N, C-alpha and C positions, 0 to 999 in steps of 0.2 A: 688497835685491833677492831674496835667498834666501826671505825671507818672502813676497814677491810671487808667487814661483814655487811655493811650497808652497800658497798659497791658491789659485792657478789650478789646481793638480793636484787639490786637494780638490774644487774645483767640477766639474772634468772627470769625476772618479770618481763624484760624486753624480749628475751627468747621465746617466752610463752605468748606474747602478743604478736610477734612477727608472722606466724602462720595465719593468724586471724586477719591481719592487715592485708596479707597476700590474697586471702580468699575475698576480702572486701573489695580489693582492686579488680579481681576477676568478675565479681558480681556487678561492680559499678558499670562495666560496659554493657552487660545485659540490661540493667535498669535504665540506662540512657537510650538504648535502642528499642526498648519495650513499647514506648508510645508509637513509634513508627510501625512496628509490627502490628499493633492493635488497629491502627488506622488502615493498613493494607488489608488485614483480615475483614475488617468491618466494611469497607467500601470497594474492595475488589474481589477477594476470594469467596466471600459469602454470597454476594449477588451472582457470581459465576455458577456456584454450586446450586444456588436457589433457582437460577433460570435453567439449569440442566434438569432439575426435577420438573419444572414447569413444562419443558419441552417433552416430557414423557407422560403429560396428562392432557386431559380435554375439559374445557370449561362447561359446566352444566348449571342451569339455574335451578335453585330449590326454593322452597318456602322460607322466606326471611333472609335469603342471601344467595351466594353462589358456591359451588362445589367443584373441586378439581379432582376428577376421577382419572386414576392411574390407568393408561393404556399402553405402556410400554413403548415400542418403537413404531407405533402406528403413524405418528405424525411424520416421521422420517420416510417411512415406507410410501406414505402419500405423496411425498415430494419426489421420490426416486422412481416409483413404479406405479403409483396410484393416480388419483384424479387431477392432482396438481402437477404431474409429470411434465406436460406441455408447458405450463406456466414457468415452472423452475428450470428444467433442462432444455426445453425446446422441442421442436418437431424436426427430425432429420428428413432430408429430402433425398431423391434418387441421386446416385453418384454421377459426377460429371468428370470429363477429362482433366479439368482444372483441379477438382477436388482430389481425384486419385493422384495426380502429380504432386500436389501439395503435401499430402499425407506421406507419399513414398519419400519425398525429400526430407520431411521431418523425422520419419522413422529411421532413415538411413543416417542422419546426423545423430540421433540418440544412440544407435548402435556403434557409430564411430566413437563417440565419447566413452561408451562402456568398454569398447575394444582398447582404446588407449589407456583407460584406467587399469584393466587387467594386465596390460603389457608393461605398465609403469612400475618403478621400483618401490613405491610407497603404498602398494595395495595391501589391504587387510581384509579379513573375512567380514568384519562389521561394516567397513566402508563399502565393500562390494554388495552386501546385502541391502545397505540403505540406498545405494544408487540403483540397484535393480528395482526397489520399491518406487523410488522416485521416477524411474524411467516408465514403469507401468502406469502410474497415476497421471504423468505428464502425457503419456501416449494416449490414455483415455480422454483427457481433457482436450488435446489437439484433435482427436477424432470428433468429439462433441462440437468443437468450434467450427471445424471445417465442414462437417455435414449439415450444420445448421445455417451457415453463412455462404459458403461457396456452392451451394446447391439451391433448389427451390424450397427449402425448408424454412422454418421460423425459429430464431434463437430465443432461448428463454432468458430469465433474468441472470442466471449464473454466466451465460455466454456474453450477455450485453455487458455485465460488469467486467469481465475479463478484457473485453474489447476496450472499454473505457481505460482501464488501467494500462493496457499495452500501448495504446495509441497516445494517451495523455502523457504518460511518463516519458515515453520515447521523444515526443515533440518538445515537451517542456525542457528536458535535458539538452537537446540540441540547440534550442532557442536560448536557454539560459547560458550555455557554454559560449555561443556565438556573441551574445550581449556582453558577457564578462570579458572575452578577449577584445571586444571592440572598445569598451570604456577604459581599458588599461593603456590604450594607444594614446599618444600625445596629440589628441584632437581637440579643437576648440569646442567648448561646451560640454565636455565629458563629465564634469562635476554636476552639472544641471541634469543631465540624463540619468546619472547615478540615482538621483532622488525620483525622477519622473518614472523610472522603471519599477520603483517599489510601490507606487500608488496603487495598483490593483490589489496588492496583498493587504492593504489596509481597509479594504471594504469587506463587509461581511458577506458570506456566501449567499445569503438570501438577497442582499442588495445587488450582487452580481447577476443572480438569476433574474431579478426584475429588470435590471438594466438590459440584459440581453433579450428579454422578452419584448422590450420596447423596440430594441434595434432590429429584431428579426420580424416584426409586424409590418407586412408590406402594405397594409391598407391605411396606415397612419404612422405617426412617430417621426423621429428626428431624421430618419434615412428615407422618409417617403419620396422626396424629389429624386433621389438616386434610384430607387425601385421604379419610379415612374419613367425616368429616362431610359432605362434598359427594358422597359416593358414588362416588369415583373410584379406589377400591382395585383395581378390575379393569381400569383403563386403563394401557396402557403407552405411554410416549412414544417409545420406540425402534422400535415396530412400525408407526408412522405416519411416512412420509417427511418431511412437513412439520412434524409434531410434533417429530421428532428434529432437524431443522434449526432449528426455533425454539429448542430447548434450547441448541444450540451457539451461536446468535446472542445469546442472552440471556446466556450465560456470557461471551462475548467482550465484550459491551457493558459488563457489570458489571466486568470487569477493566480495560479500557482507557479508559473515560470518565474516571477521575482524571487521566490523563495530559493529555487535552485541557483538563480543568478547571483544572489547575495553570497551564498555559501561558496561558490566557485570563484567569485570575485575575490573574496577573503583568501582563498587558497592561492590564487594566482599571484596576488600581491605580496604573499609571504615567501615566494620562491626565491632563491639566491640569484642575484643579478650576475654574479661571477660566471656561473655556467652558461648563461645566455650570451654574455659578452664574449666568452672563450669560444663559444660555437660559431659566432659571427665572425670573429677574427680568423677562424679556421676555414671560413668560406661557406658555411651552412646558410641556406635561405630560410625564410620564415616558416615554410611548411616543414622542413626538416627540423627546425628548432621546436616547432610544436610537437611533432611526432616522437621526437627522440628525447626532449627534455620536459617540456611543459606538461604533455599529457600523461607520461608516466609518473611525474611528481604529484599531480593533482588526483590520481586514481583513488587513494584512500578516501579523500574527501568526496569524490564522485560516487564511489560505491556506498558511502554512508548516506548521502542525500538521496540517492536513488532507492535505497531500502526504505528510508522514511516515507518517501512519496509512494512507494509501492503499497505500504501498509495503509496509508492515509487515503490512497485512491479507491481502495475497496469499499471505503465507508462513504462514498459519494451519495448524497441524498437531496441536498438543497436544490441543485440546479434541475435535475429531472422532475422533481416534485413541483417546483414553481414554474419553471420554463415550459414544460410540456405536459405536466401531471401524469407522467409515466406514458403517454400516449405517443403516436396513435395506437389505441389498444394497450398493449404492454411492450411496446417496441423500445422504449427508452427507460424502462423500469429497471433499477439496480436492485441488488439483493436487500440492501437496507430499506429502499422504498418498498420492495415486496413485503418485507416483515412489517413495516409500518401500516401498510395497506390492509393486510389481513388481521393486524392487531385492531385497527379501527372497525373491522367486521367481528370483533369479539372472539376471534380464533386465537386465544392467547397461547395455547400449546403449540399450534402450527407457526405462530410468529416466532416463539422462542426456538423452534426446530430450524426455522430459516436463519435465525441469528447464529445458531450453533454451527450450521453448515458453513456460513460465511466465516466463522472462527476457524473451522477446520481448514477451509481453502487458504485463508490468510497465513495460518500457521505453516502450511505446506509450502506455500510460495516463499514466506520469509526464511524458513529453515533451508529450503533448497538453494535459494539465492546466497545465503551466507556460506553454506557448505561447499556449493559447486562454483561460485563466482567471487564472492567478496574475499575469501581466504586467498584465492589464487591471485586476485588483483593486488591485494595487500603484499603478498610475497613478492610479486613482480616489481612492485614499487620499492 
């Protein structure tokens, strides 16, 4: 009898402890993840909120220190419609036939995309509203880019950054894809070139900037005999706005093409060889194999690496700072360099406002790319 009682008591105690153990199991997950949450809050979210407050203030010197005076959205108004409007957005020129044609083609493409979505089977009210907002913002950015570049106007730091990103990412992807397709061929020395193509990525951005600063110096440097042979010793890259921008873009393409190359190379090498062999047996040529098999299968990797480079491209600062110092004037100044320049002038609130405008632009581009392109690309693959 006593044994029966002791067994029943043990079962009762176990039943009482079971809910407590379940609760401890649930709490254990929160306890383990708490350090990561604290780190994110301390080093990411808090600085983000703090910089937002700083962007709404103006730095003032007081006796014994400095004072941040709350000014609301004055710093943003200064960038968009105030004294820094030409520096940030640029100066629009008179319309030209080329600019009108470019805008008409771009707006027609945006309208066609909206029409196809409205006529499609998967349309929703939220999706339509989001695409209308995206179309309006994209249309405004296109108008700004075209009216400051394809006319007699002058692009601001926002337009210059967009040009950097658009040109650099496009060229980097095409070169990276071409190199990846080249080294997977059974060519002599392909293993050696796989290593050589990665060398630019191992150099720091500041090192790349100083390297191209020497290479583009037509008065001296390692390429001086070449400049002298072609009679270019009196030509200066940094005195011409588009020449200086081209030098910055070439340096950025040279440095970051290996990143796209290595990602696409890994994607191509993991493709099933049976599909390619079957296509060749059926009579497909190399171009058909690429468009019908290789390219669709590497689209997920391609879309991901392009998204990464889009985000990173907006933060370009080392090359324009070291190579051209943002010049001539502000012709090569990116948004990040713009924020750094006015920060050095102790306009802390204005610098934070530029940084937040950059955050808004990057968020818009990233979200639009994911919603409008990457999901569709992944579904096609």
